[in-house]
Structure formats: structure tokens, C-alpha cells
MMTF fields as JSON, N, C-alpha, C and O atoms, coordinates in Angstrom:
{
  "mmtfVersion": "1.0.0",
  "mmtfProducer": "UNKNOWN",
  "numBonds": 519,
  "numAtoms": 520,
  "numGroups": 130,
  "numChains": 1,
  "numModels": 1,
  "chainsPerModel": [1],
  "groupsPerChain": [130],
  "chainIdList": ["A"],
  "bondAtomList": [4, 2, 8, 6, 12, 10, 16, 14, 20, 18, 24, 22, 28, 26, 32, 30, 36, 34, 40, 38, 44, 42, 48, 46, 52, 50, 56, 54, 60, 58, 64, 62, 68, 66, 72, 70, 76, 74, 80, 78, 84, 82, 88, 86, 92, 90, 96, 94, 100, 98, 104, 102, 108, 106, 112, 110, 116, 114, 120, 118, 124, 122, 128, 126, 132, 130, 136, 134, 140, 138, 144, 142, 148, 146, 152, 150, 156, 154, 160, 158, 164, 162, 168, 166, 172, 170, 176, 174, 180, 178, 184, 182, 188, 186, 192, 190, 196, 194, 200, 198, 204, 202, 208, 206, 212, 210, 216, 214, 220, 218, 224, 222, 228, 226, 232, 230, 236, 234, 240, 238, 244, 242, 248, 246, 252, 250, 256, 254, 260, 258, 264, 262, 268, 266, 272, 270, 276, 274, 280, 278, 284, 282, 288, 286, 292, 290, 296, 294, 300, 298, 304, 302, 308, 306, 312, 310, 316, 314, 320, 318, 324, 322, 328, 326, 332, 330, 336, 334, 340, 338, 344, 342, 348, 346, 352, 350, 356, 354, 360, 358, 364, 362, 368, 366, 372, 370, 376, 374, 380, 378, 384, 382, 388, 386, 392, 390, 396, 394, 400, 398, 404, 402, 408, 406, 412, 410, 416, 414, 420, 418, 424, 422, 428, 426, 432, 430, 436, 434, 440, 438, 444, 442, 448, 446, 452, 450, 456, 454, 460, 458, 464, 462, 468, 466, 472, 470, 476, 474, 480, 478, 484, 482, 488, 486, 492, 490, 496, 494, 500, 498, 504, 502, 508, 506, 512, 510, 516, 514],
  "bondOrderList": [1, 1, 1, 1, 1, 1, 1, 1, 1, 1, 1, 1, 1, 1, 1, 1, 1, 1, 1, 1, 1, 1, 1, 1, 1, 1, 1, 1, 1, 1, 1, 1, 1, 1, 1, 1, 1, 1, 1, 1, 1, 1, 1, 1, 1, 1, 1, 1, 1, 1, 1, 1, 1, 1, 1, 1, 1, 1, 1, 1, 1, 1, 1, 1, 1, 1, 1, 1, 1, 1, 1, 1, 1, 1, 1, 1, 1, 1, 1, 1, 1, 1, 1, 1, 1, 1, 1, 1, 1, 1, 1, 1, 1, 1, 1, 1, 1, 1, 1, 1, 1, 1, 1, 1, 1, 1, 1, 1, 1, 1, 1, 1, 1, 1, 1, 1, 1, 1, 1, 1, 1, 1, 1, 1, 1, 1, 1, 1, 1],
  "groupList": [{"groupName": "MET", "atomNameList": ["N", "CA", "C", "O"], "elementList": ["N", "C", "C", "O"], "formalChargeList": [0, 0, 0, 0], "bondAtomList": [1, 0, 2, 1, 3, 2], "bondOrderList": [1, 1, 2], "singleLetterCode": "M", "chemCompType": "L-PEPTIDE LINKING"}, {"groupName": "LEU", "atomNameList": ["N", "CA", "C", "O"], "elementList": ["N", "C", "C", "O"], "formalChargeList": [0, 0, 0, 0], "bondAtomList": [1, 0, 2, 1, 3, 2], "bondOrderList": [1, 1, 2], "singleLetterCode": "L", "chemCompType": "L-PEPTIDE LINKING"}, {"groupName": "ALA", "atomNameList": ["N", "CA", "C", "O"], "elementList": ["N", "C", "C", "O"], "formalChargeList": [0, 0, 0, 0], "bondAtomList": [1, 0, 2, 1, 3, 2], "bondOrderList": [1, 1, 2], "singleLetterCode": "A", "chemCompType": "L-PEPTIDE LINKING"}, {"groupName": "THR", "atomNameList": ["N", "CA", "C", "O"], "elementList": ["N", "C", "C", "O"], "formalChargeList": [0, 0, 0, 0], "bondAtomList": [1, 0, 2, 1, 3, 2], "bondOrderList": [1, 1, 2], "singleLetterCode": "T", "chemCompType": "L-PEPTIDE LINKING"}, {"groupName": "SER", "atomNameList": ["N", "CA", "C", "O"], "elementList": ["N", "C", "C", "O"], "formalChargeList": [0, 0, 0, 0], "bondAtomList": [1, 0, 2, 1, 3, 2], "bondOrderList": [1, 1, 2], "singleLetterCode": "S", "chemCompType": "L-PEPTIDE LINKING"}, {"groupName": "VAL", "atomNameList": ["N", "CA", "C", "O"], "elementList": ["N", "C", "C", "O"], "formalChargeList": [0, 0, 0, 0], "bondAtomList": [1, 0, 2, 1, 3, 2], "bondOrderList": [1, 1, 2], "singleLetterCode": "V", "chemCompType": "L-PEPTIDE LINKING"}, {"groupName": "ARG", "atomNameList": ["N", "CA", "C", "O"], "elementList": ["N", "C", "C", "O"], "formalChargeList": [0, 0, 0, 0], "bondAtomList": [1, 0, 2, 1, 3, 2], "bondOrderList": [1, 1, 2], "singleLetterCode": "R", "chemCompType": "L-PEPTIDE LINKING"}, {"groupName": "GLN", "atomNameList": ["N", "CA", "C", "O"], "elementList": ["N", "C", "C", "O"], "formalChargeList": [0, 0, 0, 0], "bondAtomList": [1, 0, 2, 1, 3, 2], "bondOrderList": [1, 1, 2], "singleLetterCode": "Q", "chemCompType": "L-PEPTIDE LINKING"}, {"groupName": "GLU", "atomNameList": ["N", "CA", "C", "O"], "elementList": ["N", "C", "C", "O"], "formalChargeList": [0, 0, 0, 0], "bondAtomList": [1, 0, 2, 1, 3, 2], "bondOrderList": [1, 1, 2], "singleLetterCode": "E", "chemCompType": "L-PEPTIDE LINKING"}, {"groupName": "GLY", "atomNameList": ["N", "CA", "C", "O"], "elementList": ["N", "C", "C", "O"], "formalChargeList": [0, 0, 0, 0], "bondAtomList": [1, 0, 2, 1, 3, 2], "bondOrderList": [1, 1, 2], "singleLetterCode": "G", "chemCompType": "PEPTIDE LINKING"}, {"groupName": "HIS", "atomNameList": ["N", "CA", "C", "O"], "elementList": ["N", "C", "C", "O"], "formalChargeList": [0, 0, 0, 0], "bondAtomList": [1, 0, 2, 1, 3, 2], "bondOrderList": [1, 1, 2], "singleLetterCode": "H", "chemCompType": "L-PEPTIDE LINKING"}, {"groupName": "TYR", "atomNameList": ["N", "CA", "C", "O"], "elementList": ["N", "C", "C", "O"], "formalChargeList": [0, 0, 0, 0], "bondAtomList": [1, 0, 2, 1, 3, 2], "bondOrderList": [1, 1, 2], "singleLetterCode": "Y", "chemCompType": "L-PEPTIDE LINKING"}, {"groupName": "ASP", "atomNameList": ["N", "CA", "C", "O"], "elementList": ["N", "C", "C", "O"], "formalChargeList": [0, 0, 0, 0], "bondAtomList": [1, 0, 2, 1, 3, 2], "bondOrderList": [1, 1, 2], "singleLetterCode": "D", "chemCompType": "L-PEPTIDE LINKING"}, {"groupName": "PHE", "atomNameList": ["N", "CA", "C", "O"], "elementList": ["N", "C", "C", "O"], "formalChargeList": [0, 0, 0, 0], "bondAtomList": [1, 0, 2, 1, 3, 2], "bondOrderList": [1, 1, 2], "singleLetterCode": "F", "chemCompType": "L-PEPTIDE LINKING"}, {"groupName": "PRO", "atomNameList": ["N", "CA", "C", "O"], "elementList": ["N", "C", "C", "O"], "formalChargeList": [0, 0, 0, 0], "bondAtomList": [1, 0, 2, 1, 3, 2], "bondOrderList": [1, 1, 2], "singleLetterCode": "P", "chemCompType": "L-PEPTIDE LINKING"}, {"groupName": "ASN", "atomNameList": ["N", "CA", "C", "O"], "elementList": ["N", "C", "C", "O"], "formalChargeList": [0, 0, 0, 0], "bondAtomList": [1, 0, 2, 1, 3, 2], "bondOrderList": [1, 1, 2], "singleLetterCode": "N", "chemCompType": "L-PEPTIDE LINKING"}, {"groupName": "LYS", "atomNameList": ["N", "CA", "C", "O"], "elementList": ["N", "C", "C", "O"], "formalChargeList": [0, 0, 0, 0], "bondAtomList": [1, 0, 2, 1, 3, 2], "bondOrderList": [1, 1, 2], "singleLetterCode": "K", "chemCompType": "L-PEPTIDE LINKING"}, {"groupName": "CYS", "atomNameList": ["N", "CA", "C", "O"], "elementList": ["N", "C", "C", "O"], "formalChargeList": [0, 0, 0, 0], "bondAtomList": [1, 0, 2, 1, 3, 2], "bondOrderList": [1, 1, 2], "singleLetterCode": "C", "chemCompType": "L-PEPTIDE LINKING"}, {"groupName": "ILE", "atomNameList": ["N", "CA", "C", "O"], "elementList": ["N", "C", "C", "O"], "formalChargeList": [0, 0, 0, 0], "bondAtomList": [1, 0, 2, 1, 3, 2], "bondOrderList": [1, 1, 2], "singleLetterCode": "I", "chemCompType": "L-PEPTIDE LINKING"}],
  "groupTypeList": [0, 1, 2, 3, 1, 4, 2, 5, 2, 6, 7, 7, 2, 1, 8, 9, 1, 2, 8, 7, 1, 9, 8, 1, 10, 6, 11, 0, 9, 12, 12, 1, 6, 7, 1, 8, 7, 9, 1, 7, 2, 1, 13, 2, 9, 1, 14, 9, 4, 6, 4, 2, 14, 6, 14, 3, 8, 1, 14, 9, 1, 6, 5, 6, 9, 2, 2, 15, 10, 1, 1, 4, 1, 4, 9, 16, 6, 1, 6, 14, 0, 17, 5, 1, 1, 2, 2, 6, 1, 9, 2, 6, 14, 0, 12, 2, 3, 1, 6, 7, 5, 2, 0, 2, 17, 8, 1, 5, 10, 2, 2, 3, 1, 1, 10, 12, 12, 5, 18, 12, 12, 4, 2, 8, 6, 6, 9, 2, 14, 2],
  "groupIdList": [1, 2, 3, 4, 5, 6, 7, 8, 9, 10, 11, 12, 13, 14, 15, 16, 17, 18, 19, 20, 21, 22, 23, 24, 25, 26, 27, 28, 29, 30, 31, 32, 33, 34, 35, 36, 37, 38, 39, 40, 41, 42, 43, 44, 45, 46, 47, 48, 49, 50, 51, 52, 53, 54, 55, 56, 57, 58, 59, 60, 61, 62, 63, 64, 65, 66, 67, 68, 69, 70, 71, 72, 73, 74, 75, 76, 77, 78, 79, 80, 81, 82, 83, 84, 85, 86, 87, 88, 89, 90, 91, 92, 93, 94, 95, 96, 97, 98, 99, 100, 101, 102, 103, 104, 105, 106, 107, 108, 109, 110, 111, 112, 113, 114, 115, 116, 117, 118, 119, 120, 121, 122, 123, 124, 125, 126, 127, 128, 129, 130],
  "secStructList": [7, 2, 2, 2, 2, 2, 2, 2, 2, 2, 2, 6, 6, 7, 2, 2, 2, 2, 2, 2, 2, 2, 2, 2, 2, 2, 2, 2, 6, 6, 2, 2, 2, 2, 2, 2, 2, 2, 2, 2, 2, 2, 2, 6, 1, 1, 6, 6, 7, 1, 1, 7, 7, 7, 6, 6, 1, 7, 2, 2, 2, 2, 2, 2, 2, 2, 2, 2, 2, 2, 2, 2, 1, 7, 7, 7, 7, 2, 2, 2, 2, 2, 2, 2, 2, 2, 2, 2, 6, 6, 6, 7, 7, 7, 7, 2, 2, 2, 2, 2, 2, 2, 2, 2, 2, 2, 2, 2, 2, 2, 2, 2, 2, 2, 2, 2, 2, 2, 2, 2, 6, 7, 1, 3, 3, 6, 6, 3, 3, 7],
  "xCoordList": [-21.378, -20.221, -20.498, -20.316, -20.916, -21.125, -22.548, -22.861, -23.102, -24.821, -24.401, -24.938, -23.68, -23.229, -22.542, -22.942, -21.658, -20.496, -21.516, -21.505, -22.569, -23.399, -24.322, -24.299, -25.161, -25.602, -25.098, -25.706, -23.819, -23.04, -22.608, -22.466, -22.345, -22.245, -23.286, -23.158, -24.865, -26.002, -25.955, -25.921, -25.952, -25.8, -25.046, -25.307, -23.789, -23.006, -23.246, -22.246, -24.43, -24.893, -23.539, -23.175, -23.155, -22.163, -23.127, -23.054, -24.116, -25.179, -24.285, -24.417, -23.519, -22.772, -21.989, -22.147, -21.091, -20.496, -21.587, -21.285, -22.447, -23.461, -23.973, -24.031, -24.399, -25.011, -23.781, -24.043, -22.529, -21.458, -21.044, -20.244, -21.489, -21.292, -22.374, -22.203, -23.702, -24.955, -24.521, -24.605, -24.105, -23.797, -23.084, -23.516, -21.852, -20.764, -21.467, -21.273, -22.155, -22.644, -24.087, -24.27, -24.814, -25.466, -24.642, -25.165, -23.768, -22.597, -21.951, -21.687, -21.807, -20.64, -21.503, -20.938, -22.592, -23.357, -23.435, -23.493, -23.458, -23.432, -22.311, -22.305, -20.876, -19.801, -19.689, -19.475, -19.772, -19.6, -20.322, -20.057, -21.497, -22.266, -21.441, -21.246, -20.898, -20.396, -18.893, -18.444, -18.277, -16.833, -17.593, -17.522, -18.69, -18.737, -19.132, -18.86, -19.951, -20.322, -19.276, -19.098, -18.032, -16.898, -16.033, -15.459, -16.08, -15.535, -15.982, -15.254, -17.382, -17.895, -17.809, -17.32, -18.103, -17.681, -16.483, -16.221, -15.485, -14.196, -13.84, -13.25, -14.166, -14.0, -15.057, -14.775, -16.256, -17.303, -16.689, -17.138, -15.391, -15.08, -13.805, -13.44, -13.186, -12.234, -12.335, -13.365, -11.424, -11.486, -12.043, -11.807, -12.549, -12.97, -13.624, -13.528, -14.449, -14.774, -16.515, -17.134, -16.911, -18.247, -18.275, -19.28, -16.978, -16.952, -15.63, -14.822, -15.413, -14.098, -13.303, -13.691, -11.964, -10.705, -10.785, -10.957, -10.651, -10.282, -8.773, -8.101, -8.101, -7.35, -6.216, -5.017, -7.333, -7.154, -6.899, -6.304, -7.093, -7.132, -5.638, -4.818, -5.327, -3.882, -3.855, -4.87, -2.821, -2.252, -2.597, -2.854, -2.71, -3.055, -4.662, -5.178, -5.085, -6.892, -6.909, -7.529, -6.155, -6.353, -6.179, -6.907, -5.197, -4.624, -6.06, -6.781, -6.36, -7.422, -8.597, -9.083, -9.111, -10.052, -10.092, -11.059, -8.761, -8.163, -8.72, -9.754, -8.125, -8.529, -9.64, -9.883, -10.515, -11.88, -12.53, -13.466, -11.917, -12.625, -12.635, -13.594, -11.591, -11.019, -11.709, -12.008, -11.862, -12.721, -14.049, -14.897, -14.415, -16.064, -16.239, -17.307, -15.505, -15.827, -15.574, -14.587, -16.86, -16.486, -15.981, -15.558, -16.13, -15.459, -15.8, -16.8, -14.978, -15.254, -15.123, -15.941, -13.838, -13.644, -13.187, -13.564, -12.534, -11.728, -10.87, -10.973, -9.906, -9.011, -9.67, -9.441, -10.299, -10.853, -11.769, -11.694, -12.625, -13.339, -12.604, -12.97, -11.402, -10.32, -9.931, -9.533, -9.981, -9.728, -10.684, -10.478, -12.148, -13.321, -13.647, -14.388, -13.324, -13.388, -12.687, -13.136, -11.188, -10.374, -10.788, -10.624, -11.172, -11.274, -12.9, -13.027, -13.957, -14.881, -14.401, -14.716, -13.636, -13.474, -12.416, -12.032, -12.097, -11.335, -11.929, -11.301, -13.252, -14.378, -14.142, -14.365, -13.575, -13.556, -14.714, -15.404, -15.053, -16.443, -16.184, -15.261, -16.491, -16.634, -16.833, -17.812, -15.285, -15.71, -14.569, -13.859, -14.856, -14.06, -12.596, -12.247, -11.929, -10.582, -10.66, -10.402, -11.03, -11.305, -11.81, -11.113, -12.87, -13.061, -11.884, -11.753, -11.172, -10.254, -9.057, -8.394, -8.787, -7.587, -8.594, -8.386, -9.623, -10.12, -10.079, -9.775, -10.356, -10.432, -9.121, -8.754, -8.182, -6.801, -6.122, -5.217, -6.656, -6.273, -6.925, -6.369, -8.154, -8.819, -8.057, -8.041, -7.563, -6.768, -5.511, -5.015, -4.726, -3.359, -3.721, -3.111, -4.89, -4.939, -5.171, -4.454, -6.35, -6.521, -5.321, -5.218, -4.331, -3.31, -2.437, -1.904, -2.211, -1.385, -1.922, -1.104, -3.169, -4.031, -3.717, -3.332, -3.845, -3.467, -2.058, -1.841, -0.883, 0.252, 0.695, 1.485, 0.112, 0.099, -0.171, 0.661, -1.317, -1.993, -0.921, -0.532, -0.487, 0.533, 1.959, 2.477, 2.377, 3.376, 3.468, 4.374, 2.277, 1.867, 1.274, 1.092, 1.035, 0.382, -0.764, -1.191, -1.468, -2.839, -4.24, -4.671, -4.733, -5.954, -7.384, -8.41, -7.117, -8.674, -7.768, -6.602, -8.747, -8.671, -10.293, -11.324, -10.003, -10.943, -12.163, -13.339, -11.796, -12.781, -13.206, -13.709, -12.932, -13.424, -12.363, -11.266, -12.384, -11.169, -10.395, -10.827, -9.215, -8.271, -8.378, -7.696],
  "yCoordList": [-3.882, -3.764, -2.947, -3.433, -1.777, -1.072, -1.16, -0.847, -1.55, -1.954, -3.445, -3.596, -4.685, -5.598, -5.063, -5.389, -4.359, -4.335, -3.906, -4.434, -2.635, -2.071, -3.082, -3.001, -4.05, -5.251, -6.04, -6.325, -6.428, -6.981, -6.488, -7.22, -4.892, -4.17, -4.273, -4.563, -4.033, -4.105, -5.495, -5.637, -6.571, -7.821, -8.279, -9.13, -7.218, -7.582, -6.379, -6.033, -5.552, -4.465, -3.182, -2.592, -3.031, -1.787, -0.939, -0.852, -0.242, 0.623, 1.855, 2.358, 2.17, 3.614, 3.196, 3.67, 2.181, 1.99, 1.472, 1.702, 0.984, 0.643, 1.809, 1.874, 2.848, 4.085, 4.85, 5.498, 4.843, 5.647, 4.834, 5.258, 3.833, 2.739, 3.084, 3.41, 3.136, 3.33, 4.982, 5.136, 6.083, 7.167, 7.238, 7.825, 6.526, 6.386, 5.731, 6.201, 4.775, 4.278, 5.201, 5.069, 5.954, 6.774, 7.943, 8.464, 8.304, 9.44, 8.908, 9.586, 7.685, 7.019, 6.052, 5.53, 5.797, 4.784, 4.771, 3.67, 5.779, 6.135, 5.906, 5.068, 6.51, 6.358, 4.724, 4.112, 3.966, 2.439, 1.68, 0.478, 2.216, 1.426, 1.655, 0.71, 2.891, 2.949, 2.264, 1.964, 2.096, 1.117, 0.377, 0.288, -0.514, -1.973, -2.308, -3.424, -1.323, -1.542, -1.599, -2.713, -0.608, -0.41, -1.907, -2.505, -2.274, -3.649, -4.586, -5.468, -4.683, -6.044, -5.603, -6.505, -4.606, -4.511, -4.648, -4.968, -4.599, -4.986, -6.275, -6.666, -7.424, -8.264, -9.399, -10.53, -8.679, -9.61, -9.643, -10.403, -8.581, -8.34, -9.648, -10.198, -10.103, -11.147, -12.342, -12.948, -12.894, -14.105, -15.364, -15.062, -16.332, -17.183, -16.656, -17.207, -15.371, -14.884, -15.449, -15.058, -16.261, -16.96, -18.312, -18.971, -18.68, -20.162, -20.239, -19.315, -21.252, -21.841, -21.97, -22.226, -21.749, -22.244, -23.654, -24.102, -24.411, -25.856, -26.382, -25.579, -27.258, -27.606, -27.965, -27.991, -28.153, -28.035, -26.85, -26.945, -25.534, -24.233, -23.979, -24.561, -23.067, -22.408, -21.655, -21.233, -21.504, -20.975, -19.757, -19.476, -18.695, -17.491, -17.179, -16.282, -18.413, -18.036, -18.464, -17.844, -19.639, -19.989, -18.78, -18.593, -17.767, -16.772, -15.876, -15.573, -15.583, -14.727, -15.131, -14.259, -16.436, -16.997, -17.093, -17.018, -17.286, -16.9, -15.799, -15.78, -14.629, -13.088, -12.514, -11.434, -13.346, -13.287, -13.611, -12.965, -14.705, -15.371, -14.521, -14.486, -13.847, -12.849, -11.317, -10.686, -10.938, -9.571, -9.867, -9.004, -11.463, -11.185, -11.356, -10.888, -11.887, -12.085, -10.523, -10.254, -9.642, -8.223, -7.597, -6.454, -8.651, -8.605, -7.177, -6.731, -6.357, -4.985, -3.983, -3.07, -4.13, -3.145, -1.833, -0.707, -1.968, -1.024, -0.249, 0.977, -0.993, 0.044, 1.357, 2.554, 0.928, 1.52, 2.536, 3.727, 2.113, 3.022, 4.123, 5.282, 3.735, 4.94, 5.671, 6.823, 5.151, 6.521, 7.434, 8.648, 6.704, 7.47, 8.216, 9.176, 8.047, 9.01, 10.057, 11.199, 9.648, 10.882, 11.838, 13.05, 11.468, 12.214, 12.992, 14.175, 12.363, 13.043, 14.23, 15.387, 13.881, 14.855, 16.027, 16.927, 15.661, 16.742, 17.385, 17.849, 17.494, 17.657, 17.778, 18.802, 16.517, 15.869, 15.231, 14.576, 15.324, 14.482, 12.987, 13.024, 12.16, 11.013, 11.248, 11.843, 10.487, 10.813, 9.438, 8.621, 9.727, 8.285, 8.168, 7.074, 9.043, 9.146, 8.215, 7.015, 9.014, 8.537, 7.067, 6.19, 6.754, 5.407, 4.292, 3.195, 4.809, 4.138, 3.826, 2.793, 5.012, 4.919, 3.799, 2.601, 4.239, 3.6, 1.655, 0.692, 1.564, -0.145, -0.345, -1.338, 0.621, 0.054, -0.383, -1.217, 0.314, -0.233, -1.691, -2.763, -1.416, -2.755, -4.126, -5.254, -3.789, -4.802, -4.884, -5.982, -4.057, -4.484, -5.412, -6.48, -5.063, -5.912, -7.537, -8.513, -7.457, -8.776, -9.451, -10.678, -8.6, -9.452, -9.971, -11.068, -9.132, -9.582, -10.832, -11.712, -11.025, -12.14, -13.343, -14.451, -13.155, -14.327, -14.346, -15.387, -13.782, -14.038, -14.824, -15.766, -14.312, -15.184, -16.182, -17.05, -16.555, -18.08, -18.951, -20.076, -18.01, -19.173, -19.435, -20.544, -18.42, -18.667, -19.873, -20.7, -19.792, -20.487, -21.953, -22.941, -21.721, -23.224, -23.499, -24.652, -22.377, -22.533, -22.883, -22.366, -23.873, -24.435, -23.548, -23.483, -22.991, -22.095, -21.12, -21.237, -19.835, -18.613, -18.255, -18.027, -18.32, -17.817, -18.837, -18.51, -19.939, -21.183, -21.598, -22.682, -20.634, -20.946, -21.107, -20.676, -21.594, -21.929, -20.786, -19.698, -21.105, -20.039, -19.968, -19.161],
  "zCoordList": [27.119, 27.611, 29.376, 30.492, 29.025, 30.454, 31.189, 32.337, 30.415, 31.005, 31.415, 32.512, 31.078, 31.675, 33.1, 34.217, 32.88, 34.058, 35.292, 36.404, 34.784, 35.724, 36.385, 37.613, 35.869, 36.172, 37.209, 38.24, 36.861, 37.724, 39.015, 39.994, 39.008, 40.278, 40.946, 42.136, 40.294, 41.429, 42.013, 43.235, 41.155, 41.76, 43.032, 43.882, 42.825, 44.158, 44.978, 45.608, 45.169, 45.976, 45.947, 46.965, 45.046, 44.631, 43.915, 42.689, 44.65, 43.799, 43.237, 42.121, 44.05, 43.564, 42.254, 41.128, 42.657, 41.419, 39.959, 38.788, 40.263, 39.122, 38.56, 37.332, 39.32, 38.946, 38.279, 37.266, 38.719, 37.534, 36.421, 35.586, 36.378, 35.05, 34.442, 33.268, 34.935, 33.916, 33.313, 32.095, 34.1, 33.825, 32.504, 31.512, 32.595, 31.634, 30.185, 29.064, 30.434, 29.628, 28.672, 27.462, 29.46, 28.85, 28.225, 27.239, 28.523, 28.027, 26.584, 25.591, 26.759, 25.607, 24.761, 23.801, 24.956, 24.095, 22.918, 22.37, 22.25, 20.972, 20.544, 19.642, 20.962, 20.27, 20.566, 19.519, 21.605, 21.506, 20.987, 20.974, 20.385, 19.368, 18.181, 17.417, 17.925, 16.625, 16.411, 15.305, 17.535, 17.654, 17.187, 15.961, 17.918, 17.478, 16.407, 15.962, 15.661, 14.206, 13.725, 13.232, 13.546, 12.644, 12.875, 11.965, 14.071, 14.119, 13.675, 13.22, 13.674, 13.185, 11.672, 10.991, 11.035, 9.289, 9.27, 8.11, 9.901, 9.43, 9.41, 8.403, 10.727, 10.539, 9.624, 9.228, 9.481, 8.557, 7.115, 6.257, 6.828, 5.21, 5.46, 4.42, 6.709, 6.277, 5.96, 6.254, 5.367, 4.717, 5.944, 7.113, 5.768, 7.209, 8.338, 9.435, 8.11, 9.115, 9.585, 10.575, 8.741, 8.899, 9.408, 9.67, 9.528, 10.13, 10.818, 10.732, 11.452, 12.399, 11.295, 10.155, 11.731, 10.624, 10.891, 12.025, 9.778, 9.803, 9.83, 9.182, 10.251, 9.888, 8.396, 8.12, 7.865, 6.159, 5.73, 4.657, 6.11, 5.615, 5.509, 6.219, 4.574, 4.618, 5.819, 6.373, 6.179, 7.331, 7.539, 8.709, 6.53, 6.307, 6.954, 7.62, 6.367, 6.93, 8.322, 9.186, 8.571, 10.292, 10.995, 11.969, 10.626, 11.592, 11.155, 12.105, 10.225, 9.833, 10.749, 11.468, 10.78, 11.623, 13.126, 13.884, 13.387, 14.974, 15.238, 15.905, 14.751, 14.587, 14.625, 15.163, 13.941, 13.623, 15.019, 15.491, 15.632, 16.806, 17.983, 18.754, 18.125, 19.004, 18.991, 20.005, 17.823, 17.754, 17.763, 17.989, 17.449, 17.75, 19.191, 19.588, 20.09, 21.35, 22.331, 23.016, 22.103, 22.38, 23.766, 23.937, 24.743, 26.123, 26.292, 25.729, 27.09, 27.648, 26.761, 26.656, 25.909, 24.795, 25.868, 25.544, 26.892, 27.899, 26.905, 26.864, 25.987, 25.455, 24.389, 24.565, 23.57, 22.751, 23.501, 23.199, 24.461, 25.453, 25.796, 25.598, 26.392, 27.21, 26.029, 26.2, 24.742, 23.36, 23.283, 23.285, 23.186, 23.077, 24.295, 24.087, 25.398, 26.535, 26.592, 26.693, 26.512, 26.165, 25.059, 25.206, 24.261, 22.998, 23.44, 23.124, 24.082, 24.808, 25.569, 25.29, 26.526, 27.399, 27.198, 27.946, 25.891, 25.076, 24.122, 23.17, 24.264, 23.131, 21.865, 21.22, 21.33, 20.417, 19.898, 20.679, 18.633, 18.249, 17.735, 16.922, 17.851, 17.111, 15.883, 15.433, 14.82, 13.335, 12.814, 13.4, 11.582, 10.975, 11.657, 12.102, 11.723, 12.175, 13.739, 13.834, 14.738, 15.994, 15.866, 16.377, 15.28, 15.232, 14.92, 15.463, 14.023, 13.469, 14.389, 14.292, 15.481, 16.383, 17.044, 16.856, 17.778, 18.836, 18.05, 18.753, 16.939, 16.489, 16.703, 17.331, 16.184, 16.13, 17.263, 17.224, 18.564, 20.043, 20.224, 20.465, 20.049, 20.007, 19.299, 19.79, 18.275, 17.218, 17.661, 17.411, 18.286, 18.629, 19.803, 19.858, 21.007, 21.92, 21.371, 21.594, 20.627, 19.954, 19.532, 19.559, 19.108, 18.337, 19.245, 19.08, 20.381, 21.407, 22.035, 22.302, 22.302, 23.141, 21.869, 22.243, 20.797, 19.669, 19.59, 18.969, 19.863, 19.987, 21.293, 21.359, 22.138, 23.74, 23.467, 23.732, 22.875, 22.611, 21.957, 22.268, 20.818, 20.003, 20.919, 21.044, 21.411, 22.413, 23.142, 23.247, 23.647, 25.254, 24.881, 25.592, 23.481, 22.943, 23.366, 23.428, 23.742, 24.621, 23.762, 22.732, 24.523, 23.822, 24.174, 23.496, 25.283, 26.026, 26.509, 26.887, 26.404, 27.082, 27.677, 27.045, 29.328, 30.052, 29.819, 29.977, 29.477, 29.441, 27.803, 27.509, 26.929, 25.989, 24.848, 25.204, 23.615, 22.569, 22.285, 21.904, 22.497, 22.036, 20.543, 19.912]
}
């Protein structure tokens, strides 16, 4: 996440920004890895998480498959990163409760994306199947 953003900043000759993103990555790397592991564990247990939903599946499985698809696209994870950073700045250590709050932020974000795609009848989101 942050390493990718830092690399893009370097490619764009934004060395100051690239260095700041690198420092943030070093500061929060372990927390972000734990967050990603928690999200991976969460959606690995969902029905339909191993394959794309098929039209013949029950509606609940299609929704779970769509949610799994959204969660598997790691993106930048900015919302949970803000939760983790705020906790760090407040001297709160990463623990199960904090990880769950950060994961909840990402899940709410994914739910709003899913809702938006359904309402708009979108077939694509940023060039990828919605």
C-alpha cells in the first residue's frame, strides 16, 4: 500500500512525498500487515470466497462472492490506516479490538462500494468487473 504509493511518488519525481510515505510505511508496516492478515482471514472463511459467484448460486452467495471480490482488492486501505495511525498517535498499541475497528472501517467502505454498484447497475469499477 504505502510502498506502492511511495514508488509512484518517486516515478513522478516527488522525492519529498516518496520519503514521507516511506517513513509512514516503516512506522506502520507491522500494523498494516496485521490488518491485512485479519481481513484475509475474515473473507477466507466466507462461503463463495474461493471462486467467483455464478448466476445459478443463491442470492446470498452472490452477495458474499461480490463482497469477497471487493475485499480481495486491497487498494490503499486508507480508512483503516487512518484508524491505526490515530491509535498510534494516541499511544494505543495494536490489539484485537483495534484491529477489529480498523477492519470494520474497511468493511463499511466495501459495503458502500457494493451498494453503489448495485444501485448504479455497474458492471465495472475502475476497469475491473464490479
